[in-house]
N, C-alpha and C positions, 0 to 999 in steps of 0.2 A: 484127279491127279493120281501120278504113282508113287508111291511108297520111298519115302527120301528130296520129294521135291522140294524144294527152297518158293518160299512167296515168302512177300514184302509186303506191309501196310503205312502209307505215308498218309500223317495228318497233322491237317496248317490250321493251327487251334489259335484261338487270338493271343498268349502271352507266350504260349511253346509251339512250335515245329519239333513233329516226331518220327525218325522212321522202324520200322516192328521187324526183322526176319524171323520168320519161324521153318521149321522141318515138320512138314508134313510125314504124323509116323500112325499113321492106321485108324485115322480120322483124330486123331491127337495132331497138336500144332503146339512146334516144344521150341524157346526161343533158343534163336545163335547170337541174336544182334539188337542191340540198341539204342538207335544213337537220340540226342537232343538237343533241341538247342533254343533258348530265348531268343524269342523273334518279338515280342512283343506287341503286332502287330493290330493288337484294338485295339494297341494306343494312342495308332500313327492314321485314327480317322478324326477329319476336321470336323471344324462343325459343319458340314453340308453332305456330309458322311461320302466323302473320296479319301482316298488312304493319300499319305502326303507323299512326293516322292521319296523320303529317308526308308516309308517305311516299306513299302513299295522294295527296294533297292536291297534289304536288310531280308522278303522273306526271297526276292534270288539269288541270293548269294548262297543262304540255306540252303535253296533245293540242288543247286548246280556243285556244296555241298556232297545230299545225296546224293543224284547224278551217276554219283562216280560211283558208287557203292552200288548202283541199281545195276551199272552200267551192262551185265554178262547177263541182266533179267532180262524173258519176255513179258509180253503184253500184258499173255490172260496169267502171269508170277507175281504181277505187280494189280493194287491199288492205290491211288493217292484217295483222301475225300479233302475236305474245304469244309468251317463249320460257319460261326453264329457272322465273326467279319466278315466274312468275304460274303457270307447273306446280305448282311449291312452294307457292305461300297457300292454307289452308286457306280465309279466307273471299275467294279473286278476284272470285266470284259479284258478289257488295258490289260492290266496285273494280270489275267488268269491266259490270255494270248504269249507273252511273252514266259508266263511261267511253263504250259506245257514244254517248249522250245525245249524250258533249259533240263527239265527234270526228266524230259522224253517219253512222260506214259502223261494221258491223259488225266486232270483231276476235275473232279466233281467233285458240286458243291449239296451240301444235304440237306433238308428239311430239318429243321428243330425236332420230329420227334422222329424220321428218322435213326437223326442221329440217337438221340433218347434208346432208339431199338438196336440199336449198334451197338448199345454201352452195356442194354441187357448182357446178351449178345456174347461180349466180352467177359464181363463179372459173373454168368451161368456158366461157362464152358469149365473157370479155375476155381472153382467155389465144388463140395462135394458135392454129389447129385445126394436130394431130398426133397421132401412135400411142403415145408416149411414156405411159407408167403413170408418175401421177401419184396422191403424197400429200397431200393436206388438212387441213389443222392448223387449229383456230378456237378459238381461245379466247375464252372469250367470263367474263361476270361472278359465274357459277355454273355454268358449265358451259363443257366443254371441249368438241369434235367432231373425231370422223377419218374421214376418206373415203378409200381407194383408188378410182379407177375411170379409165377408159378414154376423149379425147376427150369429145360429150356424157353418159360411160352411166358412172354412179357402182355399181362393181358388191359395196363390200364399208361400211357406216356404222353408227359408235357415236355416240356419244354418253354421256360421262365426268363425272359431280356433281361440278368441280372448278373452278375460273373463279377471276380476279385479287379479286376482292368478296368472295368466300367465303375463299379463303388470305389475304388481307391483316387482319381480319377476328380470324381462328381464328389465326395465325402468327405477326402485326405489328400488334395489336391499337393497339398507342399510339400506332404509327408507327414504334417504333424495331428499327432491324435491326443484328444479330449474326451472326456466321459460327454459332454454333449456334442461332439463330429459321430459319434459311434452308437447313440441315441435317437440320431437323424437317422445315420445310413441304419441303423435295425430296424425305423418304424420305415424309413421309404422301400427297404426288401420286402416287409410283410406284407405294407400293399396294394405288392408287383404279387408276391407268395400266396396270399389270401384266399384264392379261388383253392385254391387244392385243399384247404381245408377238406374241400365236398368227395373230393373227387380221390383222398390219401388218409384217411379216417385209419385212429389207431385203430379200432381193429379193425383194418384192412388186411394187417399185418405180424410177422412174426419174429425179425430179426431186420434191422436195417445196414445198410453197409456204404460206405463212401467212396464212390472213383476217384483214380487219376488223379491235378491240381491241388485244387485248398484241402481237401481231407486230407490227399496222401501229406503235405507241404506243415499242416497239421498239424499230424499224430509223428513227426518227423520231431519236430522238438515237441511235442508230449514227454517222448519217447525217453529224449538223450534228453528232458531235466524229471524223471525217474518217475511218470507215472506210465499204465500198465502199458504191454508190449502192443498194436495190430489196433487197439479204439480211439473213440476222438468220447471222448466222457462231461458232462456239464461243468463237473466242475474240473477238469482239463478246459474247460473251453473259459470258467469267469478267470483262473486264474494268469490262463493266457493275452485274455487282458485287463488285467491288474500290469500285468508284465508291459505289456504294448503302454499304456498308461501313464508305466511309474517314469516309462525312458522319454515322454514328451514326443517323440519325435523317431520319423522309422530309422532313421543313417545313426542312431543312435543306442536305438536295443541290441543289447549284447545276449542272448541266447542261443548256446549249446544246437543245432540241429537246421538254427533258422540258417538254410542256403543262400550266398546273393542275390540270383534269384529273381527268391520268394521277398526280399525287402519291401522293396516297392508298392507291393498290392500285395503283404496280410496284411492289413488292416481292413482294405476291401472284401477280405476274399474272409475274415472269421465274423465282418459283422454281416455276411448272408450265411454263414453255420449258423450265427446266434442264433439271428431268426425263424429256421428252419427245426431247431432244435425247441423253441419255444412252441412255433406251429404247430409242430409234429408232433410235437409229445416226444421228443427224441430225446433217450434220456442215453442211449451207447449204441455207437456208429461203430461202427467196423470197418474197417480197411480192406477191402476187392482189393485183390494183388491184379484182375482181367480191368480194361475201358476200353475206350473208342478202336483202339485200332486192332484189337485180341480181334474184337466183335467183326472188323474191316475184312481179316485172316479170316476168321470158318465164314464167313458170307461169302469171299470169295470160291472156301470149297461148296455152300449149298448151290451158290448156280451153276456152278456147272451143274450141277440134275434136275430137270427138267421134272420131276415128282418133290426136289428139296425146295426150287427156286421159286422161295417168298412170292416176285416180283408175278408169276404167273396165279398163285393166288388169289392176285390183290388184282389180279384183272376179274378173277370172276366173283368178287365178289362187289366187285362196281359194278359188273353186268348186271349179276345179281339184282343189288340194289337199285339199278334206272329201270329194272323191268324189263331190260334189253330183250329182244326176238331174238332168240337163243337161235330157234333152225337156222333164220336169212345170216346171224351171226359168221355163218360156224361155213355157211355155206360160199360164202363172196370171202370167208379166212382160206376156202380151201380151194375157191382157182384165183386169190390171191398170191399161192406159194407156190402153182403148179405155174405164174407166167413169172417171181419170181426166179423158182426156176430155171425158168428156162435161158432168161442172164446172169444167173451166181458163178463171178465168177471174174466180171470185167467194171468189177466194182470193191469200194476197201475192201475186205475181206479178213481183217483183222477187226472188223468188229461182225456180229455173228445177223448176218442180214433178212433172214428167218424170223425169229423174233421178234420184233415192234411191230413188222407189217400185220403179222397173227393177231399180236394186242391188238393192233389200231384196228383193222378189222372187227375180233372181236366188239370194240368200241364203238365202231366206226357209227350209230346211231346211237349213242347215251343223254347224248341232248331230246333227243323224240318224249322224251318223259317233262319237258319244262314251255317247248313248243314245238309243233313238226314243222313252222314256217322257220328255214336256218336252221334247224337244230346242229347242224352244220358248227356255225358257232357256236352255241352253244354246248358242244361236248365238247368242245376248244376247248371256253374256259372251265370248265368245270376238271377239263384235265391238268392243266396250269395249274391249277388252285386245290385240287382235293389234297386227303392226306393217304399217299398210296404206299404203306409199307414197301424195302426193300424195296425199291423207285427214288435215283438222286432228282436233282429240279430236272436237267437238260436234256434225261431220259424223257422223264415228262413232258416239258417241250416239246422231242423228235417228236410223241403220240400225236400233242396236236397242234401241228406240222400237220401230222399225216390226215389225221380226224377231220380237221381245218379243211383241207387241201382236199378228202376227197370226194368233190362234185364241189361246179360251180367257176369263177370265176381264176385266170391261177396267181395271178397280178397280185390279189387279193395278198399272196401270202408274201411274207418275209422271209426269207428261205433263199440260203444258196445255190440255188441251181446249176452250178460249177459242182456239187455233190454229187458224185456219180450213183451210189450208193444212194440216199434222198430218192434221188431219182428215178431208182429202179423204184425203188419204194412204191415210192407216190404215185407212178404211171401201173403195176402192177395194181395196188388200189384201187386204184379207176374203173380203170380197166373191166376187174374182176365187178365191182359194182353196179357198172356198167349191165357184163351180160347178164347178172341176176335180181336185171332191174325187174322179173315178173316176179322175182319172191317165192320161185322155185327155180329146183336144177338148173345149167344151162346148156347149150349145149357147146362146149369148148375142145369137143376133141379135133384133131383138127389144126387149129390156133396156130401159129407160133412168134415167139416175144425175140426177135433179135434186137442186138445192139451193132449199129452200124458211124464207131468215129459218137458226135458228140447227137447222131438219131439213132434214133430205137423206131426199128419197121415191126408192124404186126403182119403176117404173110396169113392169109383167109383161103380158106380150102375151097373147090371149083365150086361155084350154085350157092354155095354160104350165106351169100348178102341177099339174094333170090328169097330164099328158102323162109332164112330169119331179116326181113326186113324193116323193124324196127329198135333193133341190135347193130341195124349196119349203119340205119339210121347218126343212131347217138354216138356210136366211129367215126364216122364222119366228122360228125359236132366233132367229138374229144380233136382231130385233129385240127382243127382251127384254129380250139382254143392253147391248144401246144404252139402252134404257130407265134401266140402272141408274146412268147417265153424266147430268152434265148435258148432252150433246147428243140427238136425237133421231137415230132412221134409220125409215124410215115402209114396208108395202110395200103398195102397189095393185092387188091381185092382180085 
């Protein structure tokens, strides 16, 4: 990324959608523009956990306005992420399909721990560098993230399903404040957050920081009402709770610094924050300037360089954890990459076609540690459910499809065979596994893979089939396997 380049992060949160635009300058990102709209999509989940039509329309309308600002940006300059509400929504695909068309860029639903990692990166990059051990808290609309870290390195990451929108709906549904409602809300929050006591003891951190959302809203109120700037204290929280109880209803709260978009969710957010102060023995919470969206921007920079792309390190850790045969995995990855290079340029080149293929090859035998029988199915399940720092849920699912499909019948895949890039990756991986079936370096010189419309042809050198009859037999079976799909694999001997 050249110095002076603009980058953009879109955060589809449960309460607000945010657009952060920054300029890259020698590894530092300076804010150029920040837009925020209260969408309150987290309040639009019905009892069946489906987004209501109104909630979807609010999201689409906001993204249309963001899209106008992003019209001149290229794909590599923008990353859009969605959090807890879209993790929960059963009909999220219906929302996301249209949302992507409106925004003009992919939208990635990220897992809770990945959200926590990005939050920490955003906070850490906007704090002075030091050796202090940090606790970072982010109370969102439907989830709360807790992170322990030092410098730029997060050590402990967790996401809990408790947040300002969800708690306001459940414990202050009519906007009414009472001592009993606050007690119920705090007890319920503690019941969910209680397990954090083991992972986040007071002895594990030196300073506590609060990012975005509820913490920022509470800090604004306290500062406007005479409390110390830039921090939230126990005293301030107790004072604020008393003010809400005195008002008795959200509509009647008259406090400097309370923004109208925060009024309906201030009770739920405050109850969660009070629970965290008690559980984690926090006396003072410093207000952080960075948050998820800044973490997304810095992650865009990291993804440009293989040596700093966290996803590559995650793949290696998974391979080691599950005892993958390293020599065989690297052998398959090398051959698969060679085949992919021969068809490169015929698929969707808005994405890097090689990285996910190599990662899938490195992990194609990850399920063998569970059972050799149908290990590809075990491997796919692991990837679909793993905590994999750096990856979005859609990226992991694509890897799981490649791992599931690297052997056996193709009709078991719930995949789009009209996706040229996926088909090329899948075929390259399957051919590499076939040629490396003897678990030694194969003779692949002279094999040529070419795309011919909806078909892909593998041309063998003269006498190759006679020299390697077992591999030739497996390749002929591969022709038959693809013949049962909408795509053709042709073998020219």
